[in-house]
Steps between C-alpha positions, in 0.01 A plus 500: 500500500568190713843348466617172649827443682632147542736464797730204561594446865307521825774622731534850643588652161219326313235596754626860510484509119146360504389762750664785308367387161148461639514845656605629156175371352627180339338158515757267662567127497779370722657156448673328794678169466436383857164369632493776763656841558798438726819694556834345591750687707462676828537871556496797268594866544306780332640851485297823484516492119296178504264595781396810308379272220312272737351802674388638164319171435310539828683214675623691805247350748572147381876561517479631855334176609791277395816712479750620755637854483850500654632819655860458387750309289818399680818377331735288711832325446443124483842431652508739795129572543572874513245744358636671190210729401128564542223640282175628656191347338143535630393863537826624347426319173138611509600866535769485233338279237128503575486134603668279760725196461321166540603139555266206452468137401497441124190282531319781684578745220385250239173437684446874541533550125289192423213628715519838327485332158207281603300769678573809290531363145337256259828321430457137397748284690603184317670264747706195406524633147854597405563691182690284251553728200371807318487653155465862398287634217445854379184549705532247783714257696392137537606273784498125540459363853523150643132434429208645313490692172742776406415843642529832323572833666628847427813467717696232682684580823769254605515518880603138536818545699870440457439182296251680274357298211381823338851646506654189350273522196506880475875560538659157475793615711555185702451415864588731790852468635589317818666757724685276744303658786272300731212630713409327826161618623325445832182630660390457861248652745690744719333350808706186437826695512690614809419865575856609416456366145164661426500812285270763352765658278688410185852376571761422235814312605789539252778242487762361263322327208167508684237717661192439714183713514225471761175692543148460641203384293130430563444810706826444684392166648742295287868545421641438153870424457683449172868412475661541159837336449732442209521133413341212311254226583378177344137623519302534178537855362130587507379293795491551874725267699302389805792311654651578836735789417556635851834322544618611156409862573667483842820391328477791257449743791798368694713795606210742526407662830313313773185711459465407134573132558244490781241656270564243229488206742168619648317509166466117486382425145676643195418484131761533233476675163760539228498855367483584130496830315571660164732781399347848534262586219652656188192649336124521471498210253564270797170599662253520210479381139181558304198397701701316766657659806699364794460600863691436822744209516408392148654827378767586757581234762744633755688403812327604824771746607277804457177337621318621187412191296129504584508878516610532139228254394235714672644816346493326161132419556419862586669625182332227299157608626575860411595414142219246450248767596630717217484203262120504531508810281483390133766758423759284682567146385592231753856423378589870514368531855680186618819640353437821694458288817836337432670832425370642827619203706815337368756757613373508857489121510853481360623747764347294780649179356844660479477645851398161638810344342719776642346461844579129494868579452491757779299289744732199454825697487826364640836652589561869433168545322318375810702734721418796275131407492478484878686830541270672251188369676626622838582843356201564273231278657152575370635704207630176350192293585230738378419491127296800382542394134317176583251589772409842366377399154134587444320202346214549255195345663146486361 
């Protein structure tokens, strides 16, 4: 029996879903609103839980060509510059969790997944064709796109991001909330930086109402820096601001240590993004209804304080592939299997969302809470930074 999956969204989540569904034996059509596959943003961190999925899909060689594999995570005070704690990565993660910790450019990860979809599957990629609406029937789901006739499939997967059209029709629960947090992102070849500012590790600087994270990408040849601060901007909520934000960021970093200010000044061009999220998921009904399921940011957008947004989308895709493979058996109907997918994913996604919110409060702490955070990091170090509940989960990979 050949079943057809219709996927909305050509970002990391959509491509991962297309790869997983194809590996499960489904015929796949993917609809992307843009004329080409392109990924905004800069860097991305992938923990061992995510790399095990990518390894299971046979993407290890391709990942090694574009990723960096830092040897440690270092947490520093943004005000004094002092090191508060360290977590070994590299071989230590590989030994403990069966995969290392990787950092890479978002566009590199998207292209890696796109090549896998093009070379290893028969997925039909429909560019410049956003999904406008859908309707469910007993035996099928029908979608209407920006052009051409309506298309019928057995399942619809909404992987169309935080502003998901599929979610709006499926759940009707309004737009994501504006968090009051801003992300300044910059990316630069390390050769263009002074040697003292180059780095092959992950460094997180924690300060009052802000934090900064830097790490290598593109095999370690480039450095990615993201500064997240609490505040507002006049920029459109779902658009990049390409204006000159260096002076604005410098003002927000006033009072931080010289090393951090030097790093920010050296990065030259910054891009600004206003961050949105939703409250942690409350049940499986928020991830699948009938023949329609949500994946990644469409289902559970989160603040980047756990570095797991893309990771949860890839885990979603792995679970989706596992359940879609079972749905090929006539004994199991598609709505039941999509509900099983949602039941197997929503609690983990909700936990990650909640932990990201909690981390934001801890990272940006002031006063006595900040003092207690720093004391705890100095005392417990890697015990606080390691997360076996997150990194140690075994994903189901076909």
